[in-house]
C-alpha positions as CSV (number, residue, x, y, z in Angstrom):
1,M,-43.1,-94.2,18.5
2,A,-42.0,-93.1,21.9
3,I,-38.6,-94.3,21.4
4,A,-38.0,-92.6,17.9
5,E,-39.4,-89.4,19.4
6,D,-36.9,-89.7,22.4
7,R,-34.1,-90.2,19.7
8,R,-35.1,-87.1,17.8
9,R,-35.1,-85.0,20.8
10,L,-31.8,-86.4,22.0
11,A,-30.2,-85.8,18.5
12,N,-31.5,-82.1,18.6
13,R,-30.1,-81.6,22.1
14,L,-26.7,-82.9,20.9
15,G,-26.8,-80.7,17.7
16,W,-27.4,-77.6,20.0
17,L,-24.7,-78.9,22.2
18,R,-22.3,-79.1,19.4
19,V,-23.1,-75.6,18.0
20,S,-22.8,-74.1,21.5
21,V,-19.3,-75.8,22.1
22,L,-18.3,-74.6,18.5
23,L,-19.5,-71.0,19.4
24,M,-17.7,-71.0,22.7
25,F,-14.4,-72.2,21.2
26,G,-14.8,-69.8,18.3
27,L,-15.5,-66.9,20.8
28,L,-12.3,-67.9,22.7
29,A,-10.3,-68.0,19.7
30,G,-11.6,-64.5,18.5
31,V,-10.7,-63.2,22.0
32,F,-7.2,-64.8,22.0
33,W,-6.6,-63.5,18.5
34,F,-7.7,-60.0,19.5
35,L,-5.4,-60.1,22.7
36,Q,-2.4,-61.7,20.9
37,V,-2.5,-60.0,17.6
38,I,-4.5,-56.8,17.8
39,Q,-3.5,-55.9,21.3
40,H,-0.1,-57.4,21.1
41,A,2.1,-54.3,21.2
42,R,0.1,-52.9,24.2
43,F,0.4,-55.9,26.2
44,Q,4.0,-56.4,25.5
45,E,4.6,-52.9,26.4
46,M,2.9,-53.5,29.8
47,A,4.6,-56.8,30.4
48,E,8.1,-55.2,29.8
49,N,7.2,-52.3,32.0
50,N,6.7,-54.8,34.9
51,H,10.6,-54.6,35.3
52,Q,11.5,-52.2,32.4
53,R,10.3,-48.7,31.6
54,T,10.5,-46.5,28.5
55,L,10.7,-43.0,29.0
56,A,10.1,-40.6,26.1
57,L,12.6,-37.8,25.4
58,R,10.8,-34.9,23.7
59,A,12.5,-33.8,20.4
60,P,13.3,-30.1,20.1
61,R,11.2,-28.4,17.3
62,G,13.1,-27.0,14.3
63,V,14.5,-23.5,14.6
64,I,12.8,-21.0,12.5
65,Y,14.9,-18.2,10.8
66,D,14.1,-15.1,8.7
67,R,15.4,-14.7,5.2
68,T,18.5,-13.1,6.3
69,G,19.4,-15.8,8.8
70,Q,18.1,-14.1,11.9
71,V,16.7,-16.5,14.4
72,M,13.0,-15.8,14.9
73,V,11.9,-19.0,17.0
74,E,14.3,-21.1,19.0
75,N,14.2,-23.7,21.9
76,R,15.1,-23.5,25.5
77,S,15.2,-25.9,28.3
78,A,12.2,-26.1,30.7
79,F,11.1,-28.5,33.5
80,N,7.7,-30.4,33.5
81,I,6.4,-31.9,36.7
82,S,4.5,-35.1,36.1
83,I,2.6,-37.8,38.2
84,V,3.2,-41.5,37.6
85,R,0.2,-43.4,38.7
86,E,1.7,-46.9,38.8
87,H,2.7,-48.1,42.3
88,T,0.7,-45.2,43.7
89,E,-1.4,-46.4,46.6
90,D,-3.0,-43.3,47.4
91,L,-3.5,-40.9,44.3
92,D,-5.6,-38.5,46.2
93,R,-2.7,-37.9,48.6
94,T,-0.3,-37.5,45.8
95,I,-2.5,-34.8,44.1
96,R,-3.2,-33.0,47.3
97,L,0.5,-33.0,48.4
98,L,1.7,-32.0,44.9
99,A,-0.7,-29.1,44.7
100,R,0.4,-27.7,48.1
101,V,4.1,-28.2,47.5
102,A,4.0,-26.6,44.0
103,G,1.6,-23.9,44.7
104,I,-1.1,-24.9,42.0
105,D,-4.7,-25.4,42.0
106,E,-5.6,-28.8,43.0
107,A,-8.7,-28.9,40.9
108,L,-6.6,-28.4,37.9
109,V,-4.4,-31.1,38.8
110,R,-7.2,-33.4,39.2
111,E,-8.8,-32.4,35.9
112,T,-5.6,-33.2,34.2
113,V,-5.1,-36.6,35.8
114,E,-8.9,-37.4,34.8
115,R,-8.3,-36.5,31.2
116,H,-5.4,-38.9,31.0
117,K,-6.9,-41.7,33.1
118,R,-7.3,-44.2,30.1
119,E,-3.6,-44.2,29.3
120,P,-1.1,-46.8,30.9
121,T,-0.4,-46.0,34.5
122,Y,3.2,-46.1,34.0
123,R,3.2,-43.1,31.7
124,P,4.0,-39.8,33.4
125,I,1.2,-37.2,33.3
126,V,2.4,-33.7,33.0
127,V,0.5,-31.6,35.6
128,V,3.1,-28.5,35.6
129,Q,4.5,-27.3,32.2
130,D,7.5,-25.0,32.4
131,A,7.7,-25.2,36.0
132,T,9.5,-22.4,38.0
133,L,12.9,-23.2,39.7
134,A,11.1,-22.6,43.0
135,Q,8.6,-25.2,42.1
136,V,11.3,-27.7,40.9
137,A,13.3,-27.1,44.1
138,A,10.1,-27.7,46.4
139,V,9.2,-30.8,44.8
140,T,12.8,-32.1,44.7
141,A,13.1,-31.4,48.3
142,R,10.0,-33.5,49.0
143,R,11.0,-36.5,46.8
144,L,10.9,-38.8,49.7
145,D,7.3,-38.0,50.5
146,F,6.4,-38.5,46.7
147,E,8.5,-41.6,46.5
148,T,8.3,-42.5,42.8
149,N,4.9,-40.9,42.2
150,V,6.0,-37.5,41.1
151,V,9.0,-36.9,38.6
152,V,10.7,-33.8,37.2
153,Q,11.8,-33.9,33.6
154,E,13.8,-31.5,31.5
155,V,12.2,-31.0,28.3
156,P,12.9,-28.5,25.3
157,T,10.2,-25.9,24.7
158,R,9.7,-22.7,22.4
159,R,11.2,-19.3,22.8
160,Y,9.3,-16.7,20.8
161,P,10.3,-13.1,20.1
162,S,9.5,-10.6,22.7
163,Q,6.3,-8.5,22.6
164,G,4.5,-10.9,20.4
165,L,6.5,-10.0,17.2
166,A,5.0,-11.8,14.2
167,A,2.7,-13.8,16.6
168,H,0.1,-14.4,14.0
169,L,2.5,-15.3,11.4
170,I,4.6,-17.7,13.4
171,G,1.8,-19.1,15.6
172,Y,2.1,-21.2,18.8
173,V,2.4,-24.7,20.2
174,G,0.3,-26.6,22.7
175,E,-0.8,-30.0,24.0
176,A,-2.4,-31.9,21.2
177,S,-6.2,-32.0,21.5
178,D,-8.2,-35.2,21.6
179,Q,-9.3,-34.7,18.1
180,Q,-5.6,-34.0,16.9
181,V,-4.6,-37.3,18.6
182,S,-7.2,-39.2,16.8
183,D,-7.1,-37.5,13.4
184,D,-3.4,-37.1,13.0
185,G,-2.2,-40.1,14.9
186,L,-0.3,-38.1,17.4
187,S,0.5,-39.5,21.0
188,S,-1.4,-38.0,23.7
189,G,0.3,-35.2,25.4
190,A,2.4,-34.3,22.4
191,I,3.3,-30.7,21.8
192,V,2.0,-29.5,18.4
193,G,1.7,-26.4,16.4
194,Q,-1.8,-24.8,17.0
195,S,-1.7,-21.9,14.5
196,G,0.4,-19.9,12.0
197,V,3.6,-21.6,10.5
198,E,3.8,-23.8,13.8
199,R,0.7,-25.5,12.6
200,V,1.0,-25.7,8.7
201,Y,4.5,-27.1,9.0
202,N,3.9,-29.0,12.2
203,R,5.1,-32.4,11.0
204,M,8.3,-30.9,9.5
205,L,9.2,-28.9,12.6
206,M,8.4,-31.7,15.2
207,G,11.1,-34.0,14.6
208,G,11.4,-37.5,16.2
209,D,11.2,-38.2,19.9
210,G,13.7,-40.2,21.5
211,A,13.4,-42.7,24.5
212,R,15.3,-44.1,27.5
213,R,14.7,-47.7,28.4
214,V,15.5,-48.3,32.1
215,V,15.2,-51.1,34.7
216,V,13.0,-50.4,37.6
217,N,12.5,-52.3,40.9
218,S,9.1,-53.5,42.4
219,V,8.2,-50.0,43.5
220,G,9.1,-48.3,40.2
221,R,12.4,-46.8,41.2
222,E,15.0,-46.6,38.4
223,I,18.0,-49.0,39.0
224,R,20.0,-48.5,35.7
225,E,19.7,-47.5,32.0
226,L,19.5,-50.1,29.4
227,E,19.3,-48.1,26.2
228,K,19.1,-44.5,25.1
229,V,18.0,-43.2,21.8
230,P,18.5,-39.5,21.5
231,P,15.7,-37.5,19.9
232,T,15.9,-35.9,16.5
233,E,15.6,-32.3,16.2
234,G,12.9,-31.1,13.8
235,T,13.7,-29.7,10.5
236,R,15.0,-26.1,10.5
237,V,12.9,-23.7,8.3
238,Q,13.8,-20.5,6.8
239,L,10.9,-18.0,6.1
240,S,10.7,-15.4,3.5
241,I,9.9,-12.8,6.3
242,N,12.4,-9.9,6.7
243,Y,12.8,-9.5,10.5
244,A,13.9,-5.9,10.4
245,M,10.8,-5.0,8.2
246,Q,8.5,-6.9,10.5
247,R,9.7,-5.1,13.5
248,A,9.5,-1.8,11.7
249,A,5.9,-2.5,10.7
250,E,4.8,-3.3,14.4
251,N,6.7,-0.3,15.7
252,A,5.1,1.9,13.4
253,F,1.7,0.8,14.2
254,H,2.4,1.3,18.0
255,A,3.9,4.6,17.4
256,Y,0.9,6.1,15.5
257,G,-1.5,4.4,17.9
258,Y,-3.4,2.2,15.4
259,W,-4.3,-1.4,15.2
260,G,-4.7,-3.2,12.0
261,A,-2.7,-5.3,9.5
262,A,0.3,-4.9,7.1
263,V,1.4,-7.3,4.3
264,V,4.4,-6.7,2.2
265,L,5.4,-9.0,-0.8
266,D,8.1,-9.4,-3.2
267,P,6.1,-8.9,-6.4
268,R,8.8,-10.9,-8.4
269,S,8.4,-14.1,-6.4
270,G,5.5,-13.7,-4.0
271,D,7.7,-13.9,-0.9
272,V,6.1,-12.5,2.1
273,L,8.2,-9.9,3.7
274,T,6.1,-8.6,6.3
275,L,2.8,-10.0,7.9
276,T,1.6,-8.1,10.7
277,S,-1.8,-8.2,12.7
278,L,-2.4,-6.1,15.7
279,P,-3.3,-6.2,18.4
280,S,-1.4,-9.4,19.1
281,Y,-0.6,-11.8,21.8
282,D,2.4,-13.5,23.5
283,P,3.0,-17.0,22.0
284,N,5.3,-17.6,24.9
285,D,2.1,-17.9,27.1
286,F,1.0,-20.9,25.2
287,A,4.5,-22.7,25.0
288,A,4.6,-22.7,28.8
289,G,0.8,-24.1,29.0
290,I,-1.5,-21.2,29.0
291,D,-3.5,-20.6,32.2
292,R,-7.2,-20.3,32.2
293,A,-7.2,-16.6,33.1
294,T,-5.0,-15.7,30.2
295,W,-6.8,-17.7,27.8
296,A,-10.3,-16.3,28.9
297,S,-8.9,-12.8,28.6
298,L,-7.7,-13.4,25.1
299,N,-11.1,-14.9,24.1
300,T,-13.3,-12.3,25.6
301,D,-11.1,-9.2,24.6
302,K,-13.2,-7.0,22.3
303,L,-10.1,-6.1,20.3
304,R,-9.9,-9.9,19.1
305,P,-6.2,-10.2,19.7
306,L,-6.5,-14.0,18.4
307,Q,-7.8,-12.9,14.9
308,N,-5.2,-12.6,12.2
309,R,-6.5,-9.6,10.5
310,A,-4.2,-9.9,7.5
311,I,-6.0,-13.1,6.5
312,Q,-9.2,-13.3,8.5
313,G,-10.4,-9.8,8.6
314,R,-12.7,-8.7,5.7
315,Y,-13.3,-4.9,5.2
316,S,-14.6,-2.6,2.4
317,P,-11.7,-1.5,0.3
318,G,-12.7,2.0,-0.4
319,S,-11.1,4.0,-3.0
320,T,-8.1,1.4,-3.3
321,F,-10.6,-0.6,-5.5
322,K,-10.4,2.0,-8.2
323,I,-7.1,0.4,-9.3
324,V,-9.1,-2.7,-10.2
325,V,-11.8,-0.6,-12.2
326,A,-9.1,1.2,-13.9
327,T,-7.3,-2.0,-15.0
328,A,-10.5,-3.6,-16.1
329,A,-11.5,-0.6,-18.3
330,L,-7.9,-0.3,-19.8
331,E,-7.4,-4.1,-20.5
332,A,-10.9,-4.5,-21.8
333,G,-10.2,-1.7,-24.4
334,L,-13.2,0.2,-23.3
335,V,-11.0,3.3,-22.8
336,T,-7.4,4.6,-23.2
337,P,-5.4,6.4,-20.7
338,D,-6.4,9.6,-22.2
339,Y,-10.0,9.2,-21.9
340,K,-11.5,12.1,-20.1
341,V,-14.6,12.7,-18.0
342,F,-15.9,16.0,-16.5
343,C,-16.6,15.9,-12.7
344,P,-18.8,18.6,-11.6
345,G,-19.0,17.3,-8.0
346,G,-21.3,14.4,-8.8
347,A,-23.4,12.4,-11.6
348,T,-26.7,10.9,-12.1
349,F,-26.9,7.1,-12.9
350,Y,-30.2,5.1,-13.3
351,G,-32.2,8.1,-11.8
352,R,-30.0,8.5,-8.7
353,Y,-27.5,11.2,-8.1
354,F,-24.0,10.1,-7.0
355,K,-21.6,12.6,-5.3
356,C,-18.0,12.8,-5.6
357,H,-15.9,13.4,-2.4
358,L,-14.9,17.0,-3.7
359,A,-18.0,19.1,-3.6
360,G,-16.9,21.5,-6.3
361,G,-15.9,18.6,-8.6
362,H,-12.4,18.0,-10.3
363,G,-13.2,19.2,-13.6
364,T,-12.1,17.5,-16.8
365,V,-9.8,14.7,-15.8
366,D,-8.1,11.7,-17.6
367,M,-7.1,8.3,-16.3
368,R,-3.9,9.4,-14.6
369,H,-5.3,12.3,-12.9
370,A,-8.4,10.4,-11.9
371,I,-6.3,8.2,-10.0
372,E,-4.2,10.8,-8.6
373,K,-7.2,12.8,-7.3
374,S,-9.4,9.8,-6.7
375,C,-12.2,11.3,-8.8
376,N,-15.4,9.3,-7.8
377,V,-17.4,10.5,-11.1
378,Y,-14.6,9.3,-13.3
379,F,-14.8,5.7,-11.8
380,Y,-18.6,5.8,-11.4
381,T,-18.5,6.2,-15.4
382,L,-15.9,3.5,-15.7
383,G,-17.9,1.0,-13.5
384,N,-21.2,1.7,-15.6
385,M,-19.3,1.1,-18.7
386,L,-17.8,-2.2,-17.5
387,G,-20.7,-3.9,-15.5
388,I,-20.4,-6.0,-12.6
389,D,-19.3,-9.3,-14.1
390,R,-16.4,-7.7,-16.1
391,I,-15.2,-6.0,-12.8
392,Y,-15.5,-9.3,-11.0
393,E,-13.3,-10.9,-13.8
394,Y,-10.4,-8.5,-13.5
395,A,-10.6,-8.4,-9.7
396,E,-10.2,-12.3,-9.8
397,K,-7.2,-12.1,-12.2
398,L,-5.6,-9.5,-10.1
399,G,-5.9,-11.7,-7.2
400,L,-8.5,-9.7,-5.2
401,A,-11.4,-12.3,-5.3
402,G,-11.3,-15.5,-3.3
403,K,-8.3,-16.8,-1.3
404,S,-4.6,-15.8,-1.9
405,G,-3.3,-19.3,-1.2
406,V,-0.7,-18.3,1.4
407,D,0.5,-21.0,3.5
408,L,-1.3,-20.2,6.7
409,P,-4.3,-21.8,8.1
410,N,-7.7,-20.5,8.3
411,E,-7.6,-17.8,5.5
412,I,-10.9,-16.4,4.4
413,E,-12.1,-15.5,1.0
414,S,-12.3,-11.9,-0.2
415,I,-15.8,-11.1,-1.7
416,V,-16.2,-9.4,-4.9
417,P,-19.8,-9.4,-6.2
418,S,-21.1,-10.7,-9.6
419,T,-24.5,-11.5,-11.0
420,E,-24.1,-15.1,-10.3
421,W,-22.7,-14.4,-6.6
422,K,-25.9,-12.4,-5.7
423,K,-28.2,-14.9,-7.3
424,Q,-26.8,-17.6,-5.3
425,R,-26.6,-15.6,-2.2
426,T,-30.0,-13.9,-2.2
427,G,-32.0,-15.3,-5.1
428,E,-32.4,-11.8,-6.5
429,K,-31.0,-10.4,-9.9
430,W,-28.1,-7.9,-9.8
431,Y,-29.2,-4.2,-10.7
432,A,-27.1,-2.0,-12.7
433,G,-27.3,0.8,-10.1
434,E,-25.5,-1.3,-7.5
435,T,-22.4,-1.4,-10.0
436,I,-22.0,2.3,-9.3
437,S,-21.2,1.7,-5.7
438,V,-19.0,-1.1,-6.3
439,S,-17.0,0.9,-8.8
440,I,-15.6,3.1,-5.9
441,G,-15.1,0.3,-3.5
442,Q,-18.4,0.4,-1.7
443,G,-21.4,-1.8,-1.7
444,Q,-21.2,-5.5,-1.4
445,L,-17.4,-5.6,-1.3
446,S,-15.3,-7.2,1.4
447,V,-11.7,-8.0,1.1
448,T,-8.8,-9.2,3.2
449,P,-5.5,-7.1,3.5
450,M,-3.6,-10.3,2.2
451,S,-5.9,-10.1,-1.1
452,M,-5.0,-6.4,-1.3
453,A,-1.4,-7.1,-1.3
454,V,-1.6,-9.6,-4.0
455,M,-3.6,-7.2,-6.1
456,M,-0.9,-4.5,-5.7
457,A,1.9,-6.9,-6.4
458,T,0.1,-8.0,-9.5
459,V,-0.2,-4.4,-10.7
460,A,3.3,-3.6,-9.8
461,N,4.8,-6.5,-11.7
462,G,2.6,-6.1,-14.9
463,G,-0.1,-8.6,-14.3
464,T,1.7,-11.8,-13.1
465,R,-0.4,-12.9,-10.1
466,V,1.7,-14.3,-7.4
467,V,0.8,-16.8,-4.8
468,P,2.3,-15.5,-1.4
469,R,4.6,-18.0,0.3
470,L,6.3,-18.0,3.8
471,V,8.8,-21.1,3.7
472,T,11.7,-20.5,1.1
473,A,14.1,-23.2,2.5
474,I,14.4,-26.2,4.8
475,D,17.4,-28.0,6.4
476,D,16.9,-31.5,7.7
477,G,20.5,-31.7,8.7
478,E,22.1,-32.0,5.4
479,G,22.3,-28.2,4.5
480,W,19.7,-25.8,3.3
481,T,17.4,-27.0,0.4
482,P,15.3,-24.4,-1.6
483,V,11.5,-24.9,-1.6
484,P,10.1,-24.2,-4.9
485,P,7.4,-21.7,-5.1
486,P,3.7,-22.6,-5.5
487,P,2.5,-22.9,-9.0
488,A,1.1,-19.6,-10.5
489,P,-2.7,-19.4,-10.5
490,V,-4.6,-20.4,-13.8
491,K,-6.3,-17.2,-14.1
492,S,-3.7,-14.5,-14.4
493,L,-3.3,-11.2,-16.6
494,L,-0.5,-9.9,-18.7
495,M,-1.4,-6.4,-18.9
496,K,-0.7,-4.1,-22.0
497,P,2.3,-1.8,-21.7
498,G,-0.2,1.1,-21.9
499,T,-2.0,-0.1,-19.1
500,V,1.0,-0.6,-16.8
501,S,2.3,2.8,-17.8
502,A,-1.0,4.5,-16.9
503,L,-1.4,2.8,-13.6
504,H,2.0,3.3,-12.4
505,D,2.0,7.0,-13.5
506,G,-1.2,7.6,-11.8
507,L,-0.2,5.7,-8.6
508,W,3.1,7.5,-8.5
509,M,1.2,11.0,-8.6
510,V,-1.0,9.9,-5.8
511,V,2.3,9.9,-3.5
512,N,4.5,12.4,-5.4
513,G,2.1,14.8,-6.9
514,A,-1.2,16.3,-5.8
515,G,-2.7,13.2,-4.3
516,T,-3.7,12.1,-0.8
517,G,-0.6,9.6,-0.3
518,T,2.1,12.3,0.1
519,R,2.8,11.0,3.6
520,G,4.3,7.9,2.1
521,R,6.7,9.8,-0.1
522,I,10.5,8.9,0.2
523,V,12.8,11.1,-1.8
524,G,14.6,9.1,-4.5
525,R,12.6,6.1,-4.0
526,D,9.6,6.6,-6.5
527,V,6.9,5.2,-4.1
528,A,3.6,4.6,-5.8
529,G,0.5,4.1,-4.0
530,K,-3.2,4.8,-3.3
531,T,-5.2,5.8,-0.2
532,G,-8.7,4.7,0.5
533,T,-11.2,5.2,3.3
534,A,-13.8,2.4,4.1
535,Q,-17.0,3.4,5.9
536,V,-17.9,1.3,9.1
537,I,-21.3,2.9,9.3
538,S,-23.3,5.4,7.3
539,I,-22.7,9.2,8.1
540,Q,-26.4,9.4,9.3
541,G,-26.0,6.2,11.3
542,K,-22.8,7.6,13.0
543,A,-24.6,10.9,13.7
544,R,-27.4,8.9,15.5
545,A,-24.8,6.7,17.4
546,G,-22.5,9.4,18.4
547,A,-19.5,10.3,16.2
548,T,-17.0,10.3,19.0
549,E,-17.3,6.3,19.3
550,K,-13.8,5.1,18.1
551,D,-15.2,1.7,16.9
552,L,-17.6,3.7,14.6
553,R,-14.8,5.5,12.7
554,D,-13.9,4.6,9.2
555,H,-10.9,2.3,8.3
556,G,-7.8,3.6,6.4
557,W,-6.2,1.9,3.7
558,F,-2.7,2.6,1.9
559,V,-1.6,0.3,-0.9
560,F,1.7,0.8,-2.5
561,F,4.8,-0.6,-4.3
562,A,8.3,0.9,-5.0
563,P,10.2,1.8,-7.1
564,R,7.8,2.8,-9.7
565,D,9.9,1.2,-12.4
566,N,10.9,-2.5,-11.7
567,P,9.2,-2.6,-8.4
568,E,10.8,-4.6,-5.6
569,V,8.2,-4.4,-3.0
570,A,4.4,-4.2,-2.9
571,G,1.9,-4.2,-0.2
572,V,-0.8,-2.7,1.9
573,V,-1.3,-1.1,5.5
574,F,-4.8,-1.4,6.8
575,A,-5.3,1.0,9.8
576,E,-8.4,0.0,11.7
577,H,-10.6,3.0,12.6
578,A,-7.7,5.4,11.6
579,E,-10.7,7.4,10.0
580,H,-8.6,8.6,7.1
581,G,-6.6,6.5,4.3
582,Y,-3.8,9.0,4.3
583,L,-3.0,8.1,7.9
584,A,-1.9,4.7,7.1
585,A,0.8,6.0,4.6
586,P,3.4,7.0,7.3
587,I,3.4,3.3,8.4
588,A,4.2,2.1,5.0
589,K,6.8,4.8,4.6
590,H,8.7,3.4,7.7
591,I,8.5,-0.1,6.4
592,L,9.9,1.0,3.0
593,E,12.7,3.1,4.6
594,T,13.7,0.1,6.5
595,Y,13.8,-2.1,3.3
596,F,15.9,0.4,1.4
597,A,18.2,1.1,4.3
598,Q,19.0,-2.6,4.8
599,K,19.3,-3.0,1.0
600,D,21.9,-0.2,0.8
601,G,23.7,-1.3,4.0
602,L,22.7,1.7,5.9
603,P,21.7,2.1,9.5
604,L,18.1,1.2,9.9
605,P,15.8,4.2,10.7
606,E,14.5,4.9,14.1
607,P,10.9,4.2,14.9
608,P,8.8,7.1,13.8
609,Q,7.7,9.8,16.3
610,P,4.2,10.7,15.5
611,K,3.4,14.4,15.1
612,P,0.0,16.2,15.6
613,A,-2.4,15.6,12.8
614,A,-2.2,18.2,9.9
615,P,-4.4,18.9,6.9
616,V,-4.0,16.7,3.9
617,P,-1.4,18.5,1.5
618,T,-3.7,18.7,-1.6
619,P,-4.4,21.8,-3.5
620,A,-8.0,21.7,-2.5
621,A,-8.9,19.8,0.6
622,P,-11.9,17.6,-0.1
623,T,-15.0,18.2,1.6
624,R,-16.8,15.4,3.3
625,V,-20.3,15.1,2.2
626,A,-23.1,12.8,3.0
627,A,-23.2,10.8,-0.1
628,N,-25.4,7.8,-0.3
629,T,-22.5,5.8,-1.5
630,A,-19.6,7.9,-1.1
631,A,-16.0,6.7,-0.6
632,F,-13.6,9.0,1.2
633,D,-9.8,9.3,0.1
634,R,-8.1,10.8,3.1
């Protein structure tokens, strides 16, 4: 029995020994497979760099042009100063010496090196982007002290227009973040688009990096070049933007002293001719590697210069929304252009009195004159006839609800309420009395300037909703290739001829008749438009807070197209805290004058010279009243 027991124990031990040996060899095989297959490229690169080194040659990004061939963004040569940790016996000494010689913050150098510490030691870590000539000269003069630990490399970098022209449209570039490296498969330290067109079309604009393969000695000093693969320049891109109109828009905002946004479209194609957001920033600060102080100042500035107001700012549309209500009522067949309403200065709906902006009233007005005079009572009546869901339906068809689809990042949705929207948002039902406020552009309405421009383009072209686009052609080295326009939205609207005629006539009268948009008039150009003033705070609240506070002033809108017949341009000017809608009209006028002068081959107009504010040229100046839901039309 004892012998049998010993044999069983021995057999068990031998079995466990066999399993252990198999596991050990299996583990070794797994490790060998991981190192030789999965990590093959890495170790091969490290082995080669014992005597060879591959140095990346950054590709210049594609040049960006406007629609006329004017260069908007190009490249320039810059110098980067980098640290190579391979063969560095005393990294701390190298960092201290470089910081002192280049005149930079030692803590920032250490932070940069720490962030890249997981990378192979032979790869240069850029610590000074776009170094000054003085820094390059100082480092080069001390090259023996640095041995091979510090290198100066000439690289291409971006050159943007001066004064931040079209900054929110074009965007800026910067070093790829850790998330971009992992999500997009980019190499660490890659320069990529971070906003605007630079971001949306980054892959196209980046091109392909080249490389130099060189032989180095035991201390890492280059002996000779084995091979050089030149970089491939990124694809050239042509934008729909008109450089002269873009410049005119920004000059006009500065001349009149307003911040805000302007978007001008070609209503026939959806091409974006102008996209302005002010205040702006200088994208050149990012191309050179933005410093902490500048970045902090941009992020803490109460004017929010990094926000693209054209697609990320939401504001009450004020009386410009009356265009939607008029379109809906005509297209739904509820009224004709000759439908008349008597305005005594206000009207009662659901037991509540709603005032018109003109205390004495407008008398009896039809559709065209109601648009011209922006009669609140007329549009209260139409809104009550339509109901909120039908208003939403036509707002969506005109392009005012949701997103426009423009090829820019981080666009937000315009909000036009409906019964379903309120139910989902608050769990409450929609009350008919709320529709009265919405019908004149107040209440729970919040739209972007871009969506307003789409709405005006749709009205201008007779109901074809366009999708705004920025890139019209590309050139990858084989000539320009047109980029097809994006598909048209499913929900669109083909207006009745009577609707188009009434809207175009009424909007023309706003600018060329007795309306509030006469400051946008251009003789012989038949500009049509509509002003609107959007409350930032109630009149009672403003009185309590102090009416002199600029950030409590109302916003001003001017939406427009031209000419009235066969429109070629349509858009919007949003003047932040301009207080009156008609004050935005001169900005649009300068943009349109530039467009027509360029089209006719005439000298471009000089930037406007603002004049002291004058009374609105209307037959009877409207009286501002403390209406519970009033929209103001100045």
